[in-house]
C-alpha positions in Angstrom: 132.1 69.2 24.6 130.2 69.2 27.9 126.5 69.8 27.3 124.5 69.5 30.5 120.8 70.4 31.1 121.2 71.2 34.8 120.6 74.8 35.8 123.2 74.6 38.5 126.4 76.6 37.7 129.5 74.8 36.6 132.8 75.6 38.3 136.0 75.3 36.3 139.5 75.3 37.6 138.5 73.8 40.9 138.9 70.1 42.1 135.7 68.3 43.1 136.7 68.2 46.7 137.1 72.0 46.8 133.8 72.5 45.1 132.1 70.4 47.7 133.9 72.3 50.5 133.7 75.9 49.2 130.9 75.8 46.7 130.8 79.0 44.6 132.8 81.1 47.0 135.9 82.6 45.4 134.7 82.2 41.8 134.4 84.5 38.8 131.3 84.6 36.6 132.7 84.1 33.1 129.6 83.4 31.0 127.2 80.6 30.1 127.4 77.2 28.3 126.3 77.2 24.7 123.7 74.4 24.5 123.2 74.5 20.7 124.8 76.4 17.9 123.3 77.9 14.8 121.9 81.4 13.9 120.4 81.7 17.4 122.6 79.8 19.9 120.8 78.6 23.0 122.6 79.4 26.3 122.4 77.2 29.4 123.9 77.2 32.9 126.4 79.7 34.2 130.1 79.0 34.1 132.1 80.1 37.1 135.9 80.1 37.3 138.0 79.5 40.4 140.1 82.5 41.4 140.9 81.5 45.0 143.8 79.3 44.1 146.8 79.8 41.7 146.3 79.1 38.0 148.1 79.6 34.7 145.4 80.8 32.3 145.9 81.3 28.5 143.4 83.3 26.5 143.8 83.2 22.7 141.9 84.3 19.6 142.3 86.4 16.4 142.3 90.1 16.6 139.1 91.6 17.8 137.7 88.3 19.0 137.5 89.3 22.7 140.8 88.5 24.5 141.1 91.9 26.2 137.4 91.8 26.9 137.9 88.5 28.8 140.7 90.1 30.9 138.3 93.0 31.8 135.5 90.6 32.8 138.0 88.8 35.2 139.0 92.2 36.6 135.4 93.1 37.2 134.8 89.7 39.0 137.9 90.2 41.2 136.5 93.6 42.3 133.2 92.0 43.4 134.5 89.3 45.6 133.5 89.2 49.3 135.8 91.0 51.6 137.5 87.9 53.1 138.4 86.6 49.6 139.5 90.0 48.3 141.8 90.7 51.2 143.8 87.5 50.3 144.3 88.5 46.6 146.0 91.3 44.7 145.6 91.8 41.0 148.0 93.5 38.7 147.2 94.0 35.0 149.8 95.0 32.4 147.8 97.1 29.9 149.7 97.2 26.6 147.0 99.0 24.6 145.8 101.5 27.2 142.2 100.4 27.4 141.6 99.3 31.0 141.1 102.7 32.5 137.5 102.5 31.1 136.8 100.0 33.8 136.1 103.1 35.9 133.1 104.0 33.8 129.7 102.1 33.8 128.7 100.3 30.6 125.5 102.2 29.9 125.8 101.5 26.2 124.8 97.9 26.8 122.1 98.3 29.4 119.6 96.1 27.5 122.1 93.3 26.8 123.1 93.3 30.5 119.4 93.0 31.5 119.2 89.8 29.5 121.9 88.4 31.8 120.3 89.9 35.0 123.1 92.3 35.2 123.4 96.1 35.5 126.0 98.7 34.3 128.5 99.5 37.1 132.0 101.0 37.4 134.8 98.9 38.7 137.3 100.1 41.3 140.8 99.9 39.8 143.9 101.9 40.4 145.4 103.0 37.1 149.1 103.9 37.0 150.9 105.5 34.0 154.5 106.5 33.3 155.5 109.6 35.2 156.7 111.1 31.9 153.2 110.7 30.3 151.0 111.7 33.3 150.3 115.2 32.0 148.9 113.9 28.7 146.4 111.7 30.5 145.3 114.6 32.8 145.0 117.0 29.8 142.7 114.6 28.0 140.6 114.0 31.1 141.5 110.3 31.3 140.9 109.1 34.9 144.1 107.8 36.3 145.4 107.5 39.9 149.1 108.2 39.7 152.5 107.4 38.2 154.4 104.1 38.1 158.2 104.4 38.3 161.1 102.0 38.8 163.9 102.5 41.3 167.0 103.1 39.1 169.1 100.8 41.3 166.7 97.9 40.6 168.2 97.5 37.2 171.4 95.4 37.1 174.0 95.7 34.4 172.5 93.0 32.2 169.2 94.8 32.1 170.7 98.1 31.2 172.6 96.4 28.4 169.5 94.8 27.1 167.5 98.0 27.3 170.1 99.9 25.2 170.7 96.9 22.9 174.4 96.7 23.9 176.7 93.7 24.5 179.4 93.2 27.1 182.1 93.5 24.3 180.9 96.9 23.0 182.9 99.9 24.0 179.6 101.4 25.3 178.9 98.2 27.1 182.3 98.2 28.8 181.8 101.8 29.9 178.3 101.2 31.1 179.4 98.2 33.2 182.2 100.2 34.8 180.2 103.3 35.7 177.2 101.4 37.1 179.5 99.4 39.3 181.2 102.6 40.5 177.9 104.3 41.2 176.6 101.4 43.2 179.9 101.2 45.2 179.7 104.9 46.1 176.0 105.6 46.5 174.6 102.1 47.3 171.0 101.7 46.2 170.0 105.3 46.2 170.9 106.9 42.9 169.3 108.2 39.8 170.1 108.5 36.1 171.7 111.9 36.7 174.3 110.2 39.0 175.2 107.7 36.3 175.6 110.5 33.7 178.0 112.3 36.1 180.0 109.1 36.5 180.2 108.7 32.7 181.6 112.3 32.3 184.2 111.7 35.1 185.4 108.4 33.6 189.0 108.7 32.5 189.4 105.5 30.5 186.8 105.9 27.7 187.2 108.3 24.8 185.0 111.4 24.3 182.7 109.9 21.6 182.0 106.7 23.6 181.2 108.8 26.7 178.9 111.1 24.7 177.1 108.2 23.0 176.4 106.5 26.4 175.4 109.8 28.0 172.9 110.4 25.1 171.3 107.0 25.8 170.8 107.7 29.5 169.4 111.2 28.7 166.8 109.7 26.4 165.9 107.1 29.1 165.6 110.0 31.6 162.9 111.6 29.4 160.7 108.4 29.6 159.8 109.3 33.2 160.2 105.7 34.2 163.3 105.7 36.4 163.6 107.5 39.8 165.8 107.3 42.9 162.9 106.1 45.0 160.6 104.3 42.6 157.2 102.8 43.3 157.3 100.3 46.2 156.2 96.8 45.5 153.9 96.7 48.4 152.1 99.8 47.0 151.3 97.7 43.9 150.5 94.4 45.5 148.0 95.7 48.0 145.4 93.3 49.5 142.1 93.5 47.7 143.4 96.0 45.1 143.3 95.9 41.4 146.3 97.8 39.9 146.4 98.5 36.1 149.9 99.5 34.9 149.5 101.2 31.5 152.6 100.6 29.4 150.9 101.5 26.1 153.0 104.7 25.9 156.1 102.7 25.5 155.1 101.5 22.0 154.8 105.0 20.7 158.4 105.9 20.2 161.5 104.2 18.7 163.8 103.0 21.4 161.2 102.6 24.1 160.1 99.1 23.2 162.4 97.4 25.7 161.0 99.5 28.6 157.8 97.3 28.6 160.0 94.2 29.1 161.9 96.0 31.9 158.6 96.8 33.7 157.2 93.3 33.5 160.6 91.6 34.2 161.4 93.7 37.3 157.9 93.6 38.6 157.6 89.8 38.1 161.0 89.2 39.8 160.1 91.4 42.9 156.7 89.8 43.3 158.1 86.3 43.0 160.8 87.0 45.6 158.4 88.6 48.1 155.7 85.9 47.8 158.3 83.2 48.3 159.3 84.8 51.6 155.7 85.5 52.8 154.6 82.0 51.8 157.1 80.7 54.5 155.4 83.0 57.0 152.1 81.5 56.2 153.4 77.9 56.6 154.8 78.8 60.0 151.4 80.1 61.1 149.8 76.9 59.9 152.2 74.7 61.9 151.1 76.7 65.0 147.4 76.1 64.3 146.9 79.7 63.2 145.1 81.0 60.1 147.1 81.1 56.8 147.7 84.8 56.7 150.5 87.2 55.7 151.0 90.9 54.9 151.4 90.1 51.2 148.4 88.6 49.4 148.3 86.0 46.7 149.1 87.7 43.3 147.4 87.5 39.9 149.5 89.0 37.1 147.5 89.6 33.9 149.3 90.4 30.7 147.8 91.4 27.4 149.8 90.7 24.2 151.8 88.1 26.2 153.8 86.9 23.2 155.8 90.2 23.4 157.0 89.3 26.9 157.3 85.5 26.5 158.5 85.1 22.9 159.1 81.7 21.4 162.4 82.1 19.6 164.3 85.0 21.2 165.5 86.1 24.6 163.7 88.7 26.5 164.2 90.4 29.9 160.8 89.3 31.2 160.9 85.8 29.7 162.9 83.8 32.3 161.0 85.6 35.2 157.6 84.7 33.7 158.7 81.1 33.1 159.5 80.8 36.8 155.9 81.9 37.5 154.6 79.3 35.0 156.7 76.4 36.4 156.7 77.0 40.2 154.3 79.9 40.9 151.6 77.6 42.3 153.4 77.0 45.6 154.0 80.6 46.6 150.6 81.6 45.3 151.3 83.3 42.0 148.8 83.2 39.1 149.5 84.2 35.5 146.8 85.1 32.9 148.3 85.5 29.4 146.3 86.9 26.5 147.6 86.7 22.9 146.4 86.7 19.4 149.6 85.0 18.3 150.0 81.7 20.2 152.4 80.6 17.5 154.9 83.2 18.7 154.3 82.4 22.4 156.9 80.3 24.4 155.7 76.7 24.3 156.0 76.3 28.1 153.4 79.0 28.6 151.0 76.9 26.5 151.8 73.4 27.8 151.7 74.4 31.5 148.4 76.3 31.4 145.6 74.6 33.3 142.8 76.8 32.1 142.6 77.6 28.4 140.1 80.1 26.8 140.1 80.4 23.0 138.0 82.6 20.8 137.9 81.9 17.1 141.2 81.3 15.3 141.8 80.8 11.6 145.6 80.8 11.3 146.8 77.2 11.0 150.1 78.1 12.6 148.3 79.4 15.7 145.9 76.5 15.8 148.8 74.1 15.5 150.6 75.9 18.4 147.7 75.3 20.8 147.1 71.8 19.6 149.8 70.5 22.0 147.2 71.1 24.7 144.9 68.5 23.2 144.2 66.0 26.1 142.7 62.5 25.8 139.2 63.8 26.8 138.9 65.9 23.6 137.0 64.1 21.0 138.4 66.0 17.9 141.0 68.5 16.9 140.8 72.2 17.7 140.2 73.3 14.1 137.0 71.2 14.1 135.8 73.0 17.2 136.6 76.4 15.7 134.5 75.5 12.6 131.5 74.7 14.9 131.9 77.9 16.9 129.4 80.7 16.3 131.0 83.6 14.4 129.7 86.4 16.6 132.0 88.0 19.1 132.2 86.6 22.6 132.0 82.8 21.9 134.9 80.7 23.1 136.2 77.3 23.9 137.0 76.7 27.6 139.4 73.8 28.4 139.7 72.9 32.1 142.3 70.4 33.2 140.8 70.1 36.7 137.4 68.8 35.5 138.8 67.4 32.3 136.1 69.0 30.2 135.9 71.1 27.2 133.1 73.7 27.1 131.7 76.0 24.4 130.7 79.2 26.2 129.6 82.7 25.6 131.4 85.3 27.8 129.0 87.5 29.7 128.7 91.2 28.9 130.7 93.7 30.9 129.5 95.9 33.7 132.0 98.6 32.7 132.7 100.5 29.5 134.6 98.5 26.8 137.5 100.6 25.6 138.8 97.9 23.3 136.1 98.1 20.5 137.4 98.6 17.0 137.9 102.3 15.9 135.4 103.6 13.4 135.0 106.7 11.1 131.4 107.0 12.3 130.9 109.5 15.1 127.7 108.2 16.7 
């Protein structure tokens, strides 16, 4: 591991040439290098992470080790970039647990700890979107949110509807669904809602009554989720320059039958962002050929996903999987970054592990998970991952940081948050 006595900050994720050219501009303050371990670990120089160019970043660790905390630290850093950097980047965080709204609240509970790092409590400017069908709950509880996230009904193709309802092409329900969706598209184009699909089901003359009723019931349930609308949230409203948008999908884990909606959200969002950035990247290149600045109406995009193994599973198909694999494999060219956090790397698709260029890992004890990330072991690592985990301090916040750009492995402590941590373990104590 790299142990250096210099007080100059170390920058990870950035080639030497770019460090010499841009210095610390466009970097995020992650934490500090651990110089020595033991009961009182000694901390050294700051560790900064490049966020001005595309990356695939993987954050691992057992439950409660600090993965979601790391995501929040990155979100805080994005919000504090200088204007010229911020305007070229848009950040979208998929919140599977419903904790990132606390970024809006200063972290006054850790004022003393922040002072040790020469930091102060501060709120972070984020836009929190929740399902339309759950917005009243958030408002009733006084949870600060900014609006609803919905999907345009016509955005879903037949394959995605089948997957959402767990149907196949050969099922009677699947055959009927295919027929009515095609009919609705032919008649109404791209402007229709679930109620229009239900009307088409009831008018169908080929299917029997029971099949029609069964499919109607599925669409009526989907209607109650408050996710699908004729209009839907426009992609440019989410990927705004300089904005951090949190899409809270935690409500979709609270009821049977809603699990697939999270995959739909991530899959459709990822697909649209990919398509748009590919187009706007061409616009940027045209400007460069004319000697102009590399600018476009759509910024570079960072997509951050907690519990990533749910969307990029190792051994099963998923609506979001193929879209995210495209981000992993070719996202660098159009300017798409992916940050994946998981406590189960064993269950994560191997391409998501092998293609990451920045790897942050808190303590792990499961041999299956350690073995899954061992494929990352480059020649500049002096020993296996499990040996490093044994040497890691057991307190929360310590992590290994593997950087393919500098070809170094660091032991770091992640800095404390400016904003309130909504991911701490629940307790029976009230104070």
